[in-house]
N, C-alpha and C positions, 0 to 999 in steps of 0.2 A: 664978211658975214658968210657963213656956210649954209647953203640951202639943203634941205632933206630931199633926196632923190625919191622917186616913186617906188623903186624896188625896196628901199629901206623902210619906207612907210608901210608897204604891204607886209614885210617881214614882221614888224612890230605888231601889226594888227593880227597876223596869223598866230603869233605867240600868245597874245592876250586871249584869243579864242580857245587855244589849247589848254591853258593853265586851269580854267574852271572845270573843263571836262576831266582832266587828270585828277583834280581835287575830288570831284564827285565819285569817280571810279574808286579811288582809295577809300573814301568815306563809306561807300557801299560795301566794299570788301571787309572793312573793319566791323561794320554792323552785322554782316552775314556771319563772319566767324564768331563774333560775340554771341549771337543768337544760337549758333550751332553748339557752342560750349555750354550755354545756359540750358538748352533743351536736353543735351546729354546728361548734364548734372541732375536736372529734375527727373528724368526718366530712370537713370541708373542709381542715383542717390548712394554714393560710395559709403560703405561702413568702415568704422575705425578699425585699425589692426588689433589683433588679439596677442597678448603677451602672457608668458608663464615662466616661472623659475624652475629649472630642472636639477640644478646642482649648485651647492655653495661649499667652498673650501676656505676655511679661515686658517691661514698659515701663521700669522702673527697677530696676537691680541693681548697687548700689554696696557694695563691701566695704572696710572699714577694719581695719587691724591694730593700731593703738594709739590707743584701746582696740579690742578685737575686737568690732566691731558690724557690722550689715548693714542696708541701707536698700533696700526693695523696693516695687514696685507691680506686681501681677500680675492679669490677668484670665483666668478659666478658664471653660470651657463644659462642664458636667457633665450627662449624660443619666441620668435615673432611670426605670426601667420597673417597673411592677407586674405580675408574672407570674401573678397569681391571677385566676381566672375569676369567682369569687363573693365576693371580699373586697376592700374598699377599704382605703386606708392614709391615716391622718392623720399628717403630719409636724409635730412640735411642737418648738419651741426649737432648730431646726437652726442650726449655725454652721460656717463654712468657714474654713480656715486652711492655710498651707503649712509644711512641715517640710523640713529637710535633715539627714540622718543623725541623726534623733530630736531635733533641735533645732528648736523652733518659731521661724520666721523672719518671721512676719507676725502681726498682731493678728487675732482672729476677727471674721468678718463674719456677723451674724445675719440670717436671712431672716424675713419676717413670720410671726407665729404662726398655726398652724392651716391650713397648706396641705394640701389634700385631693387624693388621686390615686385615681381610679376603677379598676375592674378592667381590666387590659390597657392602661391609659393610660401615656403617656410624658410626663415633665416635664423641661424644660430649665432649668437655672439657670446664669446667667452673671454671677457676682458678681466684684467687685474685692476683692482681699485685699492689704493693704499693711502695712508697718511702717517706722517711722522710728527708726534707731539701736537696733535690737533686739540685745541682748547675745548673743554666740555664742562657744563655746569656741575657743581659739586654734588647736587642731589641726584643727577643722572649717573654720576660715578658710583654713588652708594647703591642705587637701584641695580645698576649693571653688575656690580660685584655680587649682590644678593642673587640675581638670576643665574650668574655664572656658577656660583656655589650650589644652587639648587639643581643645576644640570640642564637648563634650557634658557637660551638667550634669544630674544626676538629682535631681529634686525630688519630694516627695510632697504631694499635695493631700488634705486630710483633711476629712471631713464627720462631725460629732459632734452627737448630739441624742437626741430621744425620738420614738417612733412609737406609734400606736395602731391596732388593727385595727377595721374596720367590716364586719360581716356582717349583711345585712338592715338592720333598724332599730337594731341594737345596736352600740355602741362599747365596747370593753373592752381591758384591758391598758394598760400604759405601759412599753414596752420600750426599753432603751438601744440606740441605733444608732451603730455606729462603722464608717466607710468609709475605706479607705486606697487612694489611687490613685497609682501610680508614673507619673511624667511625665518624658519624656526631652526636654530642652531643647537645641536645636541652637544653639550659641554661636559657630560657626565663621565665620559671615557676618553679624555684627550690623549693623543699620542704625539709627543714632541710639539705640543701646542698647536696641533693641527686638528681642527674640528671638521667633520664631514657631515653634510646634510643632503641626502638624496630626497628630492621632493618634486612635486608637480603642482605647484601652487599657481592658480590663476591670479592675474594682477589687475588692479584697477587702472583703467585707461581713460584719460580725458583728452579730447581733441577740441 
């Protein structure tokens, strides 16, 4: 039988006393930083970013009726502005695509993960969004052909993803960002199937 020496017993007692103290210190720090972030959020109340479409170039726009599919290649220029004075924005897992009457007509184009936008900063994205033989409802094809013949097609450029706020050294939240930008494409004078649309349309932003 092995007896416990006095030094060993003192060591175990000392450790038992230290563990609760360490636990309370960690808990106090967590509560302190959580309250600091909450107070910062309540005081600053970050505003959602502002988006606008500045340029749309449709380089490929082929519509087939049998079957009802569409082939597109579109370049867009979208401006994003952070209106906050004291809060930055991290854009995470953003993707761009185009729709026509709620039908997605291109595949999504993803931007690099973790794009940061400082306070009052402006970011310009100019992605290509395209689709090859994307299925579309037959009634939408007919309407699209009529609009194209009339000289004006209304497309929607969509930005979908996640954002986080940065206030001071802290990053918090992971909010769903959905941006819908209505774009008017002039098809009355196409040149080699390239339609240009210079515009400054504000977009609807939901966070």
